[in-house]
C-alpha positions as CSV (number, residue, x, y, z in Angstrom):
1,X,-54.5,45.2,-36.9
2,X,-56.9,43.5,-34.6
3,X,-59.3,41.3,-36.5
4,X,-60.9,39.6,-33.5
5,X,-64.6,38.9,-34.0
6,X,-66.9,39.3,-30.9
7,X,-68.7,36.2,-29.7
8,X,-70.9,35.8,-26.7
9,X,-69.8,33.2,-24.1
10,X,-72.9,31.1,-24.9
11,X,-72.0,31.3,-28.7
12,X,-68.5,30.1,-28.0
13,X,-69.8,27.3,-25.7
14,X,-72.1,26.2,-28.5
15,X,-69.2,26.1,-31.0
16,X,-67.0,24.2,-28.6
17,X,-69.8,21.6,-28.1
18,X,-70.3,21.2,-31.9
19,X,-66.5,20.9,-32.5
20,X,-66.3,18.2,-29.8
21,X,-69.2,16.3,-31.4
22,X,-67.7,16.5,-34.9
23,X,-64.2,15.3,-33.7
24,X,-65.2,12.6,-31.2
25,X,-68.5,11.2,-32.7
26,X,-69.1,12.1,-36.3
27,X,-65.5,11.9,-37.6
28,X,-64.9,8.4,-36.2
29,X,-68.3,7.3,-37.5
30,X,-67.6,8.4,-41.0
31,X,-64.1,6.9,-41.0
32,X,-65.7,3.6,-40.0
33,X,-68.3,4.0,-42.8
34,X,-65.6,4.6,-45.4
35,X,-63.6,1.5,-44.2
36,X,-66.7,-0.7,-44.4
37,X,-67.6,0.7,-47.9
38,X,-64.0,0.0,-49.1
39,X,-64.5,-3.7,-48.1
40,X,-67.4,-4.0,-50.5
41,X,-65.0,-3.7,-53.5
42,X,-65.3,-1.5,-56.6
43,X,-65.4,2.1,-55.3
44,X,-66.6,3.7,-58.5
45,X,-70.1,2.1,-58.2
46,X,-70.2,2.3,-54.4
47,X,-72.8,4.8,-53.3
48,X,-72.1,4.3,-49.6
49,X,-68.5,5.1,-50.1
50,X,-69.2,8.3,-52.1
51,X,-71.8,9.4,-49.5
52,X,-69.4,8.8,-46.6
53,X,-66.5,10.6,-48.4
54,X,-68.9,13.6,-49.1
55,X,-69.9,13.6,-45.4
56,X,-66.2,13.4,-44.4
57,X,-65.5,16.5,-46.6
58,X,-68.4,18.4,-44.9
59,X,-67.2,17.4,-41.4
60,X,-63.6,18.4,-42.1
61,X,-64.7,21.7,-43.6
62,X,-66.9,22.4,-40.6
63,X,-64.1,21.5,-38.1
64,X,-61.8,24.0,-39.9
65,X,-64.6,26.6,-40.0
66,X,-65.3,26.3,-36.2
67,X,-61.6,26.2,-35.3
68,X,-61.0,29.4,-37.4
69,X,-64.0,31.2,-35.8
70,X,-62.8,30.3,-32.3
71,X,-59.2,31.3,-32.9
72,X,-60.4,34.7,-34.1
73,X,-63.0,35.1,-31.5
74,X,-63.0,37.7,-28.7
75,X,-65.3,36.0,-26.2
76,X,-67.4,38.4,-24.3
77,X,-69.3,37.3,-21.2
78,X,-71.7,40.2,-20.4
79,X,-72.6,38.6,-17.0
80,X,-69.1,39.5,-15.8
81,X,-69.1,43.1,-17.0
82,X,-70.1,46.1,-14.9
83,X,-73.7,47.1,-15.5
84,X,-73.3,50.6,-16.8
85,X,-77.0,50.9,-17.8
86,X,-76.0,51.2,-21.4
87,X,-76.7,48.8,-24.3
88,X,-73.5,46.9,-25.2
89,X,-72.5,43.8,-27.1
90,X,-74.2,40.8,-25.4
91,X,-76.9,42.7,-23.5
92,X,-80.5,41.8,-23.8
93,X,-82.7,44.8,-24.6
94,X,-86.4,45.2,-24.3
95,X,-87.8,47.9,-26.6
96,X,-91.2,49.3,-27.4
97,X,-91.8,49.5,-31.1
98,X,-94.4,52.2,-31.6
99,X,-95.2,51.3,-35.2
100,X,-96.0,47.7,-34.3
101,X,-97.4,48.7,-30.9
102,X,-95.6,46.0,-29.1
103,X,-92.6,45.2,-26.9
104,X,-89.7,43.3,-28.6
105,X,-86.7,41.7,-26.9
106,X,-83.3,41.5,-28.6
107,X,-80.0,40.2,-27.6
108,X,-77.0,41.7,-29.3
109,X,-74.7,38.9,-30.5
110,X,-71.9,38.1,-32.9
111,X,-72.7,37.7,-36.6
112,X,-72.6,33.9,-36.5
113,X,-74.9,33.7,-33.6
114,X,-77.7,35.9,-35.0
115,X,-81.1,34.3,-35.2
116,X,-84.0,36.8,-35.5
117,X,-86.5,34.0,-34.6
118,X,-84.8,33.8,-31.2
119,X,-84.5,37.5,-30.9
120,X,-80.7,37.4,-31.4
121,X,-79.5,40.2,-33.7
122,X,-76.0,40.8,-35.0
123,X,-74.1,43.7,-33.5
124,X,-73.6,45.0,-37.1
125,X,-77.3,45.0,-37.9
126,X,-79.0,48.4,-38.2
127,X,-81.2,47.8,-35.1
128,X,-78.2,46.8,-33.0
129,X,-76.2,49.8,-34.2
130,X,-79.0,52.1,-33.3
131,X,-79.4,50.6,-29.8
132,X,-75.7,50.3,-28.8
133,X,-74.7,53.0,-26.3
134,X,-78.3,54.0,-25.5
135,X,-79.9,53.8,-22.0
136,X,-83.3,53.0,-20.6
137,X,-85.9,55.6,-21.8
138,X,-83.7,56.6,-24.8
139,X,-85.3,56.3,-28.2
140,X,-83.2,54.6,-30.9
141,X,-83.8,55.6,-34.5
142,X,-83.3,52.7,-36.9
143,X,-82.8,53.7,-40.5
144,X,-85.0,51.4,-42.5
145,X,-85.7,51.2,-46.2
146,X,-89.4,52.1,-45.6
147,X,-88.5,55.0,-43.3
148,X,-87.1,55.5,-39.8
149,X,-88.3,53.3,-37.0
150,X,-88.3,54.4,-33.4
151,X,-87.6,52.0,-30.6
152,X,-87.9,53.1,-27.0
153,X,-85.6,51.3,-24.6
154,X,-87.6,49.8,-21.7
155,X,-85.1,47.5,-20.1
156,X,-81.4,46.5,-20.5
157,X,-80.3,43.2,-19.0
158,X,-76.7,42.0,-18.5
159,X,-77.7,38.3,-18.5
């Protein structure tokens, strides 16, 4: 069973950067803060100690989370793939939304990378699922709670 999770190259790079920051900057800083707080004596009443221990717990949890995501990631760099003219994971798609009478740009990304404010949508979202496999001038029908939504594909970019 293959339980690899797709992740764009940019998403993987961002996770690697965060992991490096956590391990080389934040972890040593919190270890130092715990050591200093211990020097102040009674740990039961020491707010700095408890805050540092809480932050250490967060950092260690986040390190484990990122390492797990990266170990299960299938990193896909769309810029190295053959441009087939079809919407695939990682592509940036410009669509025309007839209902809203405007163009919208989406990039299809992994679930952890999704950020609708930045136009990044998860490959498992209804919009992405409607777009994947389509070509320029195709119309994708998105099943929405308030009725079907039609998105005409204007441009597909492998960037």
